[in-house]
C-alpha positions in Angstrom: -53.7 127.2 81.1 -52.8 128.3 77.5 -53.2 131.7 75.7 -54.1 131.2 72.1 -55.6 133.1 69.1 -58.8 131.6 67.8 -60.6 132.4 64.6 -64.4 132.6 64.6 -66.1 130.3 62.1 -69.7 130.8 63.2 -71.7 133.1 65.4 -75.3 132.1 65.3 -78.3 133.6 67.2 -80.3 130.9 69.0 -82.8 133.0 70.8 -83.4 136.7 71.4 -80.4 136.9 73.7 -78.5 133.7 73.3 -75.8 133.0 70.7 -73.6 130.0 69.6 -70.1 130.8 68.6 -67.7 128.3 67.0 -64.0 129.0 66.9 -61.0 127.2 65.4 -57.7 127.1 67.4 -55.6 125.2 69.9 -57.9 123.4 72.3 -55.3 121.0 73.7 -55.6 122.5 77.3 -59.3 121.8 77.5 -59.3 118.4 79.1 -62.7 118.0 80.8 -66.3 119.2 80.5 -67.2 122.0 82.9 -64.0 124.0 82.3 -64.2 127.6 80.9 -62.3 130.0 78.8 -61.4 133.7 79.4 -61.8 136.0 76.4 -60.0 139.3 75.8 -62.2 141.9 74.1 -61.2 145.3 72.7 -61.7 148.2 75.0 -62.5 146.1 78.1 -60.0 145.7 80.9 -61.2 142.3 82.3 -61.5 139.2 80.2 -64.9 137.6 80.0 -65.3 134.0 81.3 -67.5 131.7 79.2 -68.2 128.0 79.9 -67.1 125.5 77.2 -70.1 123.9 75.5 -68.1 121.6 73.3 -64.5 120.9 72.2 -63.7 118.5 69.4 -60.6 118.3 67.2 -59.6 122.0 66.8 -63.1 123.4 67.2 -64.3 125.2 70.3 -68.0 125.8 70.8 -69.3 128.5 73.2 -73.0 129.4 73.9 -73.4 132.7 75.7 -76.1 135.1 76.7 -75.9 138.9 75.9 -76.0 140.5 79.4 -73.5 143.4 79.2 -70.8 145.2 77.1 -68.6 142.1 76.6 -71.2 139.8 75.3 -72.8 142.6 73.3 -69.5 143.0 71.6 -69.2 139.2 71.0 -72.7 139.1 69.5 -71.7 141.5 66.7 -68.6 139.6 65.7 -68.4 137.8 62.4 -66.8 134.7 60.9 -63.1 135.4 60.2 -62.5 137.7 63.2 -60.0 136.6 65.8 -60.1 136.4 69.6 -57.3 136.2 72.2 -58.5 133.4 74.6 -57.1 131.7 77.7 -58.1 128.0 77.7 -58.0 125.1 80.1 -59.3 127.1 83.1 -61.0 125.6 86.1 -61.6 122.0 87.2 -64.5 120.3 85.4 -66.9 117.5 86.2 -65.7 114.1 87.3 -67.6 111.4 85.3 -66.2 108.5 87.3 -68.8 109.1 90.1 -71.9 109.1 87.8 -73.2 105.5 88.2 -75.3 104.0 85.5 -78.1 106.6 85.3 -76.8 110.1 85.8 -79.1 113.1 85.4 -77.9 116.5 84.2 -79.8 119.6 85.2 -79.2 123.0 83.6 -80.9 126.3 84.0 -80.7 129.0 81.3 -77.1 129.7 80.4 -76.1 126.9 82.8 -77.2 124.5 80.0 -74.1 124.8 77.7 -71.4 123.1 79.8 -73.7 120.1 80.3 -73.5 119.3 76.5 -69.9 118.1 76.5 -70.5 116.3 79.8 -73.6 114.5 78.3 -71.5 113.5 75.2 -68.8 112.0 77.4 -71.2 110.1 79.7 -73.1 108.6 76.7 -69.8 107.5 75.2 -69.1 105.7 78.5 -72.4 103.7 78.0 -74.4 105.6 80.6 -78.2 106.1 80.4 -78.3 109.9 80.6 -81.3 112.0 81.5 -81.2 115.8 80.9 -83.4 118.4 82.4 -83.4 121.9 80.9 -85.0 124.7 82.8 -86.1 128.0 81.3 -88.6 130.8 82.1 -90.6 130.5 78.9 -90.8 128.6 75.6 -89.1 131.5 73.7 -85.9 131.0 75.8 -85.4 127.3 75.0 -82.2 126.2 73.3 -80.2 123.0 72.9 -83.1 120.6 73.4 -82.6 118.9 70.1 -78.8 118.9 70.5 -79.1 116.8 73.7 -81.7 114.5 72.0 -79.3 113.9 69.1 -76.7 112.7 71.5 -79.1 110.0 72.7 -80.2 111.5 76.1 -83.7 111.4 77.4 -84.6 115.1 77.6 -87.1 116.9 79.9 -87.8 120.6 79.5 -89.4 122.7 82.3 -90.7 126.2 81.9 -91.6 128.4 84.8 -94.7 129.8 83.0 -95.8 126.4 81.6 -95.6 127.5 78.0 -93.7 124.3 77.1 -92.9 120.9 78.6 -93.3 120.6 82.4 -94.7 123.6 84.2 -92.4 124.6 87.0 -88.7 124.3 87.6 -86.0 121.6 87.2 -86.8 120.3 90.6 -90.3 119.5 89.4 -89.0 117.5 86.5 -86.5 115.7 88.7 -89.4 114.0 90.6 -90.1 111.9 87.5 -86.6 110.6 87.1 -84.8 107.6 88.5 -81.1 108.6 88.8 -77.9 107.4 90.4 -76.0 110.8 90.5 -76.5 114.3 89.3 -74.6 117.1 87.7 -75.9 120.7 87.5 -75.1 124.2 86.4 -77.3 127.3 86.7 -78.3 130.3 88.8 -77.7 130.1 92.5 -81.4 129.9 93.5 -81.8 126.8 91.3 -78.6 125.2 92.7 -79.9 125.8 96.3 -83.2 124.2 95.5 -81.5 121.2 93.9 -79.2 120.8 96.9 -82.3 120.3 99.1 -84.3 118.2 96.5 -81.7 115.7 95.3 -81.5 112.3 96.9 -77.9 111.4 95.9 -74.5 113.0 95.8 -73.7 115.3 92.9 -71.6 118.1 91.4 -72.5 121.8 91.2 -70.9 124.2 88.7 -70.9 127.8 90.2 -70.9 131.2 88.5 -68.9 133.9 90.2 -67.5 137.3 89.1 -63.9 136.8 88.2 -60.9 139.1 88.0 -58.1 137.0 86.6 -59.8 133.6 86.0 -56.8 131.5 87.1 -56.5 131.9 90.9 -54.2 134.9 91.3 -56.5 137.6 92.6 -58.7 135.6 95.0 -61.7 137.7 94.0 -64.0 134.7 93.5 -63.2 132.9 96.7 -66.1 131.1 98.6 -66.2 129.3 101.9 -66.5 125.5 101.8 -66.4 122.8 104.5 -62.7 122.5 103.9 -61.9 126.2 103.9 -62.0 128.9 101.2 -61.8 127.8 97.6 -61.4 129.9 94.4 -64.2 129.2 92.0 -62.0 129.9 89.0 -59.2 127.6 90.1 -60.6 125.1 92.6 -64.0 125.1 90.9 -66.2 126.0 89.1 -67.3 122.5 90.0 -67.8 121.5 93.6 -69.2 118.3 95.1 -72.4 118.5 97.1 -70.8 117.5 100.3 -68.3 120.4 100.4 -70.8 123.2 99.8 -71.7 125.8 102.4 -74.4 128.2 101.3 -74.1 131.9 102.2 -77.1 133.3 104.2 
């Protein structure tokens, strides 16, 4: 974990509520896709955890959705402003288990951390399929970004306004895959747990106090005991997950 000051170089609105922020700074502690950063914002006691979308050279890319005071504040920030950020938090995805034809499944703001993962898998010579799930056409983002990497991209919308009508589980039926990686809301993760035919890795979202394992506020029960989502996760393997009733 490292605390650094980053300078915003871009803060672009992608949809009505989703923004892409690019920042310049020390990214040396970001070592794997699926990790997150914790951002300090003026007037707010707790830092805001945001998944890493991409990290290349000294540029950090974050994609976030405006859902509360913290992200509202971020959406108003301009290029040139600075942010105090903790980097290198969490354990990311393990690409060694992917096989030749991995599939990546993201729902809503669970999509961004899959971008860096997709880039790494394609660099390893894997044939990557990506499934993006949204409620409606107006909420779609990153489709072209994944295509530009060379992935085969499927988009599912719950209302059928674009792509496959339904959910990521419906799109998955059309894909031959060796392993899966996913990030998204818990109902989607639960559905994929039942629908997938192989092992895989899930990235979980939890409310966090510290973000680095000190407060135990994001602990969840697994087959091997309690784990902290911020420190031992956010990525967990399918075989260790216990779903709460």
